[in-house]
Structure formats: structure tokens, C-alpha cells
N, C-alpha and C positions, 0 to 999 in steps of 0.2 A: 482964442479961436472965434471967428465970426459966426453969426447965426447961420449963414448960408453953408459954412463948412462943417458945422457941428454934426457929429455922428448921431443919427436917429437913435432914440432909446430902443433897447431890446424889447421885443414883445414878450410879455410874461403870461403864464398859464392863467393867471387870475384877472387879466385885463378886462375880459368880457363881463366879469361879475362885479368889478370894483370901479366906482366912479371917481372922478376927480373931486377934490384935490388929493384923495388918498393914494391913487396910483403913483403920482409924482413924488409923494412923501417917501414911499418905500424905495423908489428908484434912487433917491438921494442917499439912502442908507446902504447902498451896495458897497461892499468892502471885500473884494475877491480873496478867498481864503487860500492858505498855503498848507500843503501837507509837510509836516516837519518830523524830526526824529521823536517828537513828543505827541504824535497823533496816533489815534487808534480808530478802527472801523467797527461800527456796530451794525449787525445785520439782523433786523427785527422780524421774527415770526414767519420765515419763509418755509412753512411746513406744508405737508400734503393737502391739508383741508382747503388751503387757499386756491389750489389748482384743480379741484374736483370738477368734472364735467367737461374739461378740455378748454381749448382756445376758441371760446365763443363769446358772444355778447352776454353780459351779466343778466340782461332781461330774459334770456332764454334759459338761464341756469338757476335763478335764485329761488324758484319754487321747489325744485328738487334738491338743490345744493345751496342752502341759504348762506353759507360762509364763503362761497366761491367768489373770487374776483375775476374769473374768466379771462378774457382777452387782455385786460389791463395787467394781470399777473404775468401772462406769457410774454407780453411786449417788453417787460422789464427784465426778463431773465438775462439777455445778452449784455446790457449795460451793467447790471449788477455783477455779473461774472468778470467783466472788464475791471470794475472797481475793486473787486476782491483780488484779482491778479495784480493790480497796481499796488495795493498794500502789501501783498505777499512778495512781490519782487523787491520791495524796499525793507523787507523783514520787520514790518510793523505789526502790532498786535491786532488780531481779528477776533471779535466776539460775536457768536451767533446766539440768538435767544429762541426759546420755544416754551410752550406751556408745561408746567410741572403736572403732568397728567395724574399721577397718583395722589399728590396732596390736594389737587383741585376737586377730587371727588368729595372731599369734606368741606372745602372752603368756598366752592362755587367758581363761576366763570369771571373773567376779567372785565367783561362788559355785558350788557343786556342784549346784545345782538342775537337774533334767532339762530339756532344751529340744530342740526340733527343730533341724535344720540351719539356721544363721542366714543371713539376707540383709541387706544394708545398709539396705533400706527398713524392715525390722522395728524399726530404732532411730531412725526419724524421729518427732518429736513428733506424738502423735495429733491429727488435725485438729480435734476438738471442744474441745481445750484451747486457751485464749487465749494462744498463743505468737506473739510478733511479732518482726519483724526488729530492733527496738530493744532487745529483751531479750538478756541474755548467755547463751550456750550453752557449758556446761562439758562436755567430752568426757573421760570417765574410763575407767580400766581395771579398777578394783576397786570394792568396795562403797561406800567412803566418797567423798563428793564432793571431799574434800581430798587423797586419796591420789595423789601425783605429778601434781597439777594446780596452776594458779597462783591458785586461788580465794582462798586465805588472803591472799596478797599484794595481790590486787585489793581485798578487803574492807578491809584495813588502809589502803590508799590512800584509800578512801572514808570512812574513820574510822567504820566500822560496829562496833558493840559488841553488838548483839543480833540473833539469827537466828530467823526463823519458818520452820518446815519442814513441807512438805506432800508428798504423792506416795506412792511404793511402793518396796519392800514394807516394812510396819512392822517385821517381824522381821529384814529384810535391809539394804538400802541406806539406809533411813531411820534405823534404829537405829545403824548404823555411822557415819553422818553426824552424828547427834546426839552420840555418844560423842566423836568427834573434835572437834566444835565445842566441847563442854564442856572437853575437854583443852586446847584452844587459847585458852580464856579467854573465850569468848562466852557471853552469857546466851542460853539456848535455850528455845524454845516450839514444841511440836508441836500442830497443830490437829487434834483428834481425828476429826472427820468429814471431814477432807481427806487422811487417810492410810488405807491398806487393805492387806490381805494375802490370799492364797489361803485361809488357814486362820484362822477367827475366834478360835480359842483363842490361836494365836501372836500375832494382832493384839492381843487384850486383855492378855495377860500381858506382852508387850513394852511396851505403853503403861504398864502398872503399873511396870515396871522403870525406864522413862524418868522418870516422875513421882517415883519414890522416890530415884533416884540422880543424874540428870543435868540435869533441867529441869522445865518446866511442861507439862502436857497440858491443853488447854482446848478447848471447843467454839467454833466460829466465832461463835455468838450471844453468847458471854461475852467476846469479845475487845475490848480497849479500845485 
């Protein structure tokens, strides 16, 4: 293909924060993932706490609701539900995670992020997310969905070898789960418009790191 006919590189969410030659290096690492019969979906921490205060800028919410992701969380609801339905329509495993509220009262929080005094209902899956009784719910104590849970054993029994990850936050529990997924030998894909963070810079730069080091970052529209 001639230079004049070459398709321009897709703009990525991290481009404004990452200089050359680093942008071009991760562009060359692109390897469009495929959903197979050995794939599973991990939906990370989409509980009520994340949506507190409503669909507003985080800057307007963070003092009263320090764990809220505001408008970023609400913007992701529709693509996340489409992703869930995609996996559900193919009869593929779907795992949701949330905080193990009872055990966390003794062991502490997953991160040092400021938060209000917790209540058990804060960690119920937010009603607008398409969580069903037939889906698996992983209760965790720390950032990674694998830390002291039975998820890895369950995935091995199902012969899963690739994981697609959505949820929050990009720089926290999503990234921790991605790193451990990679370390355990899974092929990992993060769906860009189905993850979010309070801070857009943290979101973008952590997606860059994931693409560069641990897996693939794709938009839902490009998923095969």
C-alpha cells in the first residue's frame, strides 16, 4: 500500500498525553481480539457507590460522594450492557465482581481512595447494569478480582483462555485485574468505552499501559 493510500492511524484516548515514539510503538502492537468459545467477560465493581450523586461532572460530586465516577460511569452503562448482551447471546460465562463487605470490615479497603462510611447496599450491583441471577458474582477484598477468590479455578474448569474486561476504575481494580489476568496466562482485552475512572488522565494513561504491556484495548465497535 502506498503512503498516499495508507489508512490513517486510529486516534486513541491516550494520544494527547503520550508523545512519540511511544504512540507509534503501541499502534504497532494492535492485534484485534476475537471472542471465542473459550472467552469470558469480567464486569468489575459496577456497584451503587460508583453512581452516587447522579449523572454529573465528578468535580461537582467528589466532595460529597468521594467514590463516585459521575458522568463517566453513566456514559458507560449502555455500551457495558451491550457487551453483556453480546456474551449472553453466545452463552459465554459472565462474572461480576463486588466488594466482600462483611469480610472487608476486618481486612480494610482495596485501595486508599477516600470514601464515606460504607454500607452494605453501596456494594450491590447498580440496577441499570444487566446483572442477572444466572451470572456469577465474585466477592473480593482487594483490587484484583483474583486476589484470594476462586475465580481462576472456576475459569480453568470452564476451559477459558481469554478474558474481556469492563467496569471500574481503569487505574484501580480494572488495571489490577488485567495485570493478574496476564500473569495467570490469559489473553486479555479491555473494552475502552466500557471502562472508566474519576480522572480522565488516569483513565487514558492506564489504558496506554495496558495496551503496551498486558493486553489489547479496543472499542466495542471494533470487537470481533
